[in-house]
N, C-alpha and C positions, 0 to 999 in steps of 0.2 A: 649746059645740059638742063633740060626742063625739069620741073618738079615731078616727082612721081605721083601716081594716082593716090597713093596712101597719104602723102603729104597734103595734096590739094583737098582731099576729103576731110582730113583732120582740121585744116584751117576753116573749112565751111561749117564744121560741126562745133567749132570752139565756142561760139556764143551760147549754144545750147548746153555745153558742158558746165557753164557757170550757173545754170539754173539748178536749184535744189528744191525737191519736193519735201517740204518740212511738215512732218506729221508727228504730233506728240505721242508719247507712249500711252497716255490716257485715251487718246482717240483710237489708237490701234486696239487697245484692250476693249473699249466700248463697242466698236464695230465687230470685233471678234465675238464678244458676248452676245450681241444682237444676232449675228449669224448663227451662233450655237442655239439660241432660243428659238429662232425660226426653224432650224433643223429639227429640234426636239418636238416642236409643235406639229410639224408635218409627220414625223415618224410615229408619234403617239396616235395620230388620227388615222393612220393607215394600218394599224395593228390588226384589224379584222381581216386583212388580206390573207392571213394564215389559213383561213377556212374557206377561201374562194377557189374556184377552178381556174387557176392561172394558166394551166396548160391549154385549156380551151379558149383562152382569151376573153372569158366572160366573168362577170361578178354579179352579185345580187344587191338589191337595195335594202335598206334597214327599215324596220317598222312597217306600217301599213300605208300612211298618207303619201310617202314618196312615190308609190306606184301610180297614184292618181296624177301626180305631177309628171311622171314619165309618160303616161298616156297622152297628156296634153302636148308634151314635148315632141313625141313621135308624130302626132298629127300635124304639128307646125312644120316639122321636117318634110313631111310628105306633101303638104298642101300650102305652105306659106306661113310666115310668122304671125300674121293676123287672121289666119283662116278660122280659128275657133270663134271669132267675133264678127268678121266681115267676109263677104257681103251679107251672109246669113249666119245665124247662130248655129253652132254644131250641136246637135242633139245626139248624145251617145246612147244608143238603144240597148247596149249590153249592160247598162247600169240602171237600177231602179225600175225594173220591169213592172208594169207594161208601158209606162209613159216615157221612160228614158230620162236622161239627165242633161239639162242645158249647160254645156261646158263653157259658155260665154261668161259664166259667173266665176271662172277660175282667175285668181290673181296672176297677172302675166309675168312678173319679174323673173321668177326662177325658171319657168319653161322657156321663155324667150331667150334667157341667158344660155341655157343648155342647147337650144336649137341653133342659136347664132354661132356658138362655138363649134358645134358639130358641122354646120355648113362651111365654116372657115377651114376646118381641118380637112373636110372632104374636097374643098376647092384646091387644096395643095396635093391632092392625089392620095392622101392617107386613108386607109380603110380601118375604121374603128367601130367597135360595137357600141351602140348608143347607150345601152344600159351601163356598160363599163365607164363610158365617159361621164354619165350623170352621177355614177357612184364616186368618181374622183373629183368632181367639182367641189363638193363640200370641204374636203381637206385643203384644197388649193385656196379656196375663199377663206378658210380658217386661218391659213398662214398670212394672207393679205390683211386680214382683220387684226392679227397680232402685230403686224408691222405698223398699221395705222394707230394701234393702241400705243405703241412706242412713241410715235410722233405726238400724239395727244398728251401723254404723260410728260414728255420732254417740254412741251409748250407750257404746261401748267406748273411743273415742279423742277424742271431741269433734266439733264441727261440720265442721271442715276435713277430718278423717279420714273423716267420713261422706260428704262431697262427693267426695273422691278415690276412696273405695270404690265409690260409685255410678258414677263415671266409668269406673273399671276394669272393673266388671262389665257395664256397658252396652256396652262395646266388646270384651269377651272373645270370641274366635272360637268357642270351644266352646259358650258360652251363646247367642251369636247364632244358631248353626246350629240349636239346639234350641228357640229361641223366635222363629224367623223365619216369614215368611208360609208357611203350608201345613204346618208341622211339627206336626201335630195328633197328638201321641203322648205316651207316659207321662212323658217328661222335662219336659213343660210343668207338670203339677202337682208333679213331682218337684223342680225347681229352686225353685219358689215355696214348696213345703212345707219344703224344707231350710232356707232362709234365714229364713222366718217362724217356724219352730219354734225355731231358735236365738235369735232376737230375743225371743220370748215367754218362753222358758225362762230365759234369763239375767235378764230382768226379774223373773221370779218368785222367783229366789233372792237378789235384791238386798235386803240387810238394811235399807237406807235407806228402803224402802217399807213401808207399813203391812201388817199381816197380811191385812187384807181385800183390799187391792190385789194382794198376792202370790198369794192364792188365785184372784183374778180372772184374773191372767196364767197361772196354772197350768192353769185350765180352758181358756183359749185355746190354750195349748200342747198340751193333750190333744186338743182338737178338730183342731188342725193335724196332730198326729201321726197321728190316725185317717185324715184325708184323705190324708196322705202315704203311709201304709201301703196304702190302697186305690187309690193311683195309680201307685206305682213301686216296683219291687223294691229300689231303692237305699235305702229306708227301713231295711233291715236295718243298713246302715252307720251311720246316724244314731243308731239305738237303741244299738248297741254302743259307738259313740264317746262317747255321753253316760254310759253305765255306766262306761266307762274313766275318764272325767273324775271321776266320783264316787269311784272307787277311788284316783285320784291325790290328790284332796283329803283323803281319809281317811288316806292314807299320809303326807301332809304335815301331818297333825293340824290340819286346817282345818275340822273338822266344826262345824256349827251347826244348831240345830233347824229353821231355815227350809229347809235342804236336805232334811230328812226329809219335811216337809209338802209341799213343792213336788214332790219326786220321787214321793211316794205319789199325789198328786192327778194329776199329769201322766201317769204310766205306768199307774196303776190305771184311771183313766177312759179314757185313750186306747186302751189295749189292750182294755178292755171293749167300747168302740165298734167297734174293729177286728174283734173276733171276731164281730160281727153282720153284717159285710160278707160278701156271698156269695163263695164260693170260699175264704174264710179259715177261719172257724169256730174252735172251741176248739183244734183241732190246731195252730193258729198259735202258741199259747202254749208248746207243747212242741217247737217247732223249735229246733235247736241255736243259732241266732243270737239267739233271744229269751230263752232260759233265763237268760243272765247278768243279766237284769233282776231276777229273783228273788234272785239272789246279792247284787246291789247293795242290794236292800231289806233283806235279812237283816243285811248289814254296817252299814247305817244304823241299824237297830234296836239292834244291839249297841253302836254308837257312842253312841247316846242313853242306853242303860242305863249305859254306862261313865262318863257325865258325873256320875252320882250318887256320893255319898260311900260307896263300898264298898271292901272290902279288896283289896290287890293280888292275893291268891290268887283271889278271886272274879272279878276282871277277867281273869286269865290263864285260868281255867276257862271263862269265857264265850267268850273269843276262840278257844280250842282247840275248844270245842263248836261254834261257828259254822263253823269251818273244816271240821270233820268232817261237819257237816250238809250243807254246800255240796258238798264233794267226794263224799261218800257218796251224796247224793241224785242228783247228776249221773251217777255210776257206775251206780247202780241203774236209772236211766232208760235208760241205754245198754244194759245187760244185758237189761233187760226188753223192749227194743224199743219203748218208748213215745215215744222222741224222734223227732219227725217229720223227714222228709227234705226238707221244703219250704224250710228256711232255710239250714242250713249246707252242704247238698249243692247240686249244680247249679251255676248261674252264680256264686253267692256263694262257694262253695268254690273255684271256678276263679280267682276274684279273689285270695283269700288265698294260693292256691298256683297261680300262672299256668302252671306246667309241666304241670298236669293237662290244659290245653287242647291241648298237643302231641299227646296221645293221643285227642283228640276232634275229628276233622275238621269235624264239623257246627258246633261252636262256633267253631273256629279259622278257618272259612271266611268269617266275617263280618269285614270290614275293621276296623270300629270296636271289635272285641274282640281285636285284636292287642296284644301287649306294646308298651308305649310306648317309643319310642326317645328319647334325649336331644334329638335334633333336633326331635321333635314338641313337647317341652316348651319349647324355645327359640322355636319358631315361634308357640306359643300365648302365651308370656309376654314374649318379647323382652328388651330391656335392663332391663325392670322387675324382673327377677330380682335385680339389684343392690340395688334398694330393698327387696326382700323380705328379703334377707339382713341389711341394715342394720336393718330393722324387728325381726327376730328378736333382734338384739343389744340393742336398747333394751327389748324386752319382757322379756328375761331380767334386765335391770337392776331391774325392778319387777314381780315376779310376783304381781300381784293375782289375785283369783278369775277375773275375766273374761279376763285375760291367760293364765291357766293353761288355761282352756277353749280359748282361741284356739290355744295351742301344741298341745294334744291334737288339736284339729281339723286344724291344719296338718300335723302329722306323719302322722297316720293317713290323711288325704285324699291327701297326697302319695304315700304307699305305694299306695293304691288307684289313683291316677292313673297311677303308674308301671307298675302291673300291667296296666291296660287303657285304651286310648286314649279310649274314650267317657267314662271317669270323670274326665277332666280337668275336666269340668263340676262335679264335686264339689270339686275343689281350688281352682277359680277364686275362690269367695267368701273362702276363707281367705287366698289370695294377695292379693286386693284390699284387705282390711283391713290386713294386715301391711305390704304395700307402702305403703299410705297412712300408717301409723304411722311407717314408715321415712322417708318424705319429710318429714312434719311435724317429726319429731324432729331430722332433719338440718338443716332450715331454721331451726328455732327460735333457735339462738344467733346466726345471721346476721341474722335479722329483729329480734331484740332489740337488736343492736348498731346497726342502722340507725335504730331508734327513739330511741336515746339523744340527749339534748340536747347541743349543743356545749359543750365544757368550756374554761374560761379557764385553760389551763395554759401551761407553757413552750412555746416555739416548737417544739422538737424533739418534745415530747409531743403538741402539737396536730397536728403533721405525722404522727405515728404514728397518732393516732386517725383522722385523715382518710384515711390510706392503708388502715387496717383497714376502714373503712366501704366504701371502694372495692372491696376484696377481697370483702367481704360481698355487695355488689351483683353482682359477677362470679360468685360462687358460686351465688347465687339464679338468675341468668340461665342458667348452665350446666345447673342442674337442670331449669329450664323448657325449655331446648333439648333435653335428653335426652327429656323427656316428649313434646315435640312430635314428635321423630323416631320415638319408639316408637309413638305413637297416630295421628299425622296424616301422617307421611312415613316409610315404612319402606324403608331402602336395600335390604334383602334381598328385597324384592318389586318392585324397579324403581321405587320411589317411591310406589307405590299403598299406601294405608293397609291394614294387614292385616285390620281389621274390614270395610272396604269390599270388599276382594278376596274375603273369605269369604261376604259377603252379596249382592254384586251379581252374582248368577247366577240363571238361571231354576230353577224347581223341576225335579226329576229328570225328570219326565215331559214337561214343556215343553221341556226341553233334550235329550230322548231319551238321557239318561245320558251325554252328551258333556261334557267339561270346558270348557264355553264360557260366556261371560258378558261383562259390561262393555258399554260404549257401542257397540262394533263389532257386537254381535249385536242386530239391529233387530227380528227376528221369531222366534217360537218355532221350534224344530226339530221338525217336525211328524210325523216317521216313526211314533212310538208313538201320538200322538193320532189320526192317520189310521187306524192299524191297529185301535185299540180302537173307534173309531167304526164302522168297517166290520164288525168282528166283532159288535158290538151289533146292527147292522141286518140281518145276513145269517146268523147262526148261532143256532139255538134255544137258550134258556137252559139246557136240560137236556143239551145236548151237551157232551162233555168236550174241552177243548183242553189237550193235554199240553205243559207248558213247565217250565223250571227253577223252583225254588221262589221265587226273587226276584220273579217276575212274577205269582204266583198271585192276589194281592189286586187288582192292576190288571185282570187278566182277569175276575175274578168281580164286582168292584164297578163298574168302568167298562164292560167288555166284556159283562157280564151273561151269562157262560157258566159252566160248571162246570169245576173244576180238580182235579188230583190232590193238590196241596200248595200251601201258601202260607208266609208269613213267620213264622208262629207256631212253626215247628219242632215241631208237635204230635206228629208220628209220624216219628221218625228212620228207621224201617225203610222207610216209604213214600218218603221223600226219597231213600233209597238205591236204591229201585226205579226212581225217575225218573232217577237218575244212571245206573243200569244201562241203561235205555232209550236214553239219550244215548250212552253209551260202548260199548255192545255193537255188534257188526256187525248188519246189517239182519235176519238170521234171529233172532238173540238178541233184538233190540229188538221184533220182531214177535211173538215168543213171549210176551214180557212184556205187550205191548199187547193181545194176544189174550186173555191171562189176565184183565186188567182189563175188557176189553170184554164178556166172557162171565161175569163174576163175578156180576152181578145182572140187569141189563137189557141184552141184546145190542143193538149198534148205537149206543151212546152215546159211546164213546171214538173220536172221528172225525177229530180234527185234531191236528197237532203243530206247535209254534211255536218258532223259534230267533231269537235276536237277535245280530247280529254287526256289528262296526264295522271299517271298513277305512280306511287312510291312503293317499291317492294322491300319489305323489311322482315327480319326474323325476330320473333319475340323471345322472352326469357325461357319459355317452355319448349323451344326448339322448332315451333311451327312457323311457317312463312306466310305472311299476309300481304295483300295489296290494298293500299289506302289511296283515297283521292289526294293528289298532290297540290291542287289549287291553281295550276298555271294554265289550265284550259277552261272549257265551258263549265267545269265543276266549280270554278271560282267566279264565273260570270253569270250563272243562272239567277243570282240575286238581282242583278240589274235587268235581266229579262223579265222577271216577275214584277219588279217595281215599275218599269217603263210601260209594260202592257197593262199593269194594274191601274195606271192613270186614265186609261180608256175603258175602264170597267163598265161604265154606264152605256157607252156606245155599243159594246159587245152584247150587253144585256138587251138593249133596245132592238138590236138587229139579229137576235137569235143565235149568236155565236157562243154565248156564255149564259149559263143558268143552271138551276138545280134539277130541272126536269130531264128525263131520258138519260139519267146517269151523268149529266153535265155538272161541272163545278164552277165556282167563281172565286176570285181573289182580288186583293188590292196590292199585296206585296208578298214577299217570300214566306211570311209567317204562316200562311195557309198550307205550306208544303212541308213543314218540319221546323227544327230548331237546332242550335248548336248544343252538343252535349257538354255539360260542365265537367264531366269525368274524363272524356277522351279529347275534348276540344274539336271533335269532328262534327260535321253536319249530319244530323239524323233525319232521314226522310220519313214522314208519316205515310198513311195509306194513300192520301191524295198525291203526295210527292212521288211515291213509288210507281204511280200510274201516269205520271206526266211524261210527255214524249221525250224531253231531253234526258230525264233520268233513265228511261228505258233504253235509249240508244247508247248513252254512255256506259250503262251497266252491261249491255250486250257486248260492246267493244271490249270492255275490261274482262268480262267473263271469257270471251274467246281468246284473249291474250293469256289469261291464267291457264286455260286448258292447253294452249300450244306450248307455253313456257314450262308447265308441269311435265308435259310429255317429253320435251327436249332435254330438260335438266335432270329429270328423275326426282325432283322435289315438288311436293304438292304446294301450290300457291292458291290461297283462298281469299276472295274479296271480303272486305269487312262490312260491306253493305249489300243490299239486295234491292231489286226492282222487278217489275213485270217484264216479260219478254215482248218485243214489238210484234203486232199482228199485221200491220199494213205497210211495214217498211222492211224490205229485203236487203240484207247486206250484199254489197257488190265487192268492195275491197276495204280491208282495214290495214292501213299503212303504218308500219311500226310494230306489227304483231309478232315479228320474228326477232325483235330486239332482245338480246340477252339481259336478264335482270340486273347484272352487275356492270353492264357496259358504260352506263352514265351515272354510276354511283347509286343505283337503285331507282333512278327516275326513268320512266318510260313514256314517250309521247305516242298517242294513237290518233290518227286522222281517219275517221270512219265514214265511209260513203255508202248511202243506202238508196235503193230504188223505191220510189213511191208506188205502192200497189193500189191503184184506184179500183181495179176490178174486185179485189177482196173487200174493200170498203163498201162498194155498191152492193155486193152480195150480202154482206153482213147487216147493213143498215137500211137497205132499200133506197138509198140516195141515188141521184142520177148525175150525169155529167153535164148538168146545165147550170151549175153554180149554186 
């Protein structure tokens, strides 16, 4: 009788049954920990979903700049990935009226990434809202970044360091803010490109790998560098930090041929690709921040030649010649004017010399571009700073090539982070790895002692060994406790973990720019959402709504109207003009508005919008007052005054500003009032009470107090006063029906006014001819 099917099948599978997949417990624990870290990283970054309209399948983006990126992405989806750049530049006429904005200046990495993913998803027949997709890209990229961080930390310090590095970077507040739901901006490809470039470049210079593998990693580093350059201006930092690393290695006489090969392939190919990116071009190579790459290449060539058996005199001649070529070439480029200002000037220069920002109000007005206080660094890193310092100590004990790079990375990124708050995101990866090394190095002797087998020694010695092990266990427990308090329970934030506190907030627009979040906030703060929905439905897209530059992208992308300026700071003069409109008295403001309205097509500059927030509080005498809260234009007018004040002479020369006919002049906010030493509140003087922004904010607050007093039965009185507007008619004040107690006493008001040119002409005799 023949064999049964079961028997035949058993015989055929018998060889496979001998195979055993042997996986150690340590490996299982490590990969389980990594999976948990990645899961936590994703969950933390999508916490703002709580306040989004999931039922409608739509979400909002965070902050202001991401809406600019969304505009470019949408255009690429509709017209092709290269459409903003080729065959002609796309001029967006809804921005920066009347000339529009050349969108070919947009860095392409993030919008092309979003548009390409959207096209792939649509190719599979899925219907997805493009804004929702763009909102979800940052958390996904954030998780990928955490995984790359694990690989980098593992390469430098081992698997445990990799896990700790991934944990630290997954919960770093600055990284969370820039990879959380809706933060669809340049830092998304920036943080990914930074860490991935370091990972690939360090592998490419590893002599333990074959030449073929090294070239492979060099090509990967080059592609990453090109993507990094095309996505974030912070690529300048990584370029120069790598060149500095090469200089340090040469100074330490650690040159090897693999350095030359990897450096040549990485920067040669990477910069060649970058110059093909629209807006970059060959001029990128002559920027002051990129020129050191050429100097590094020359020095590497000299180092390679010096390896040969040549005389000391020839070596000295070559070294001096290289120095003359580098210095002379740089000086020649400076004198000839061939060095481009795209790199070393502008924001990059203000990071190297932060005091430059003090003379540039338009740069200094952005909160994340302020000089970093030590308190900001502690809030970002917490008690982990202790482990960072310990890690530096152990690194200096064994300065391997990777450790040298890590030290260069740490020192330079710390300088950049101290110069500008937003650049803490550059320092976080260096901190994560070094802190991980510090923890592992500190725990290693205690862990080894615990692993020791019991010794059959004298009683006193056995007792000593036993006590030593107990102390080791206590040390390990204390380090664990410090990490728990730093990452999971932060005393300085009332017990709420710092990463959760920074992430568990609605997007800026869903929160109407109020500092609210957590479980107590159950619904979005709808003032801005209601305002933009109304504007989109009731104002034609070619009509101009004048507002401070922060809100330009919200108005154009969501409200679908035209604006005078947006967050690109493309035209500092026009931002100054908008500041002038806000800070001038009504006659001055109307003069400038009339100029814009008649510049091209009369009748288009029709509305002005202000955003103000008030805090409603009861005093000890039982009365209820409304105070400026500082989260809206009542906190931004200072920069409106300073930026417009830098153009004071222009306004005087062209009749916009002067002391005649009731006009006033100013250089900064001090002409409009001062802060009271008693109340800590801003006190408007007579000029301030008559400036347009004060009038419109006061009118909105006054109308709110009237409505709230009527509905609640409690009289609410503003603590300040201003003149009532004559040439601006209120259309809608969004948030006016917000109960005073709904958001803990904070009330956002988005006030939209119609510009009354007829009243201005009748009162002043001006005409509609500009």
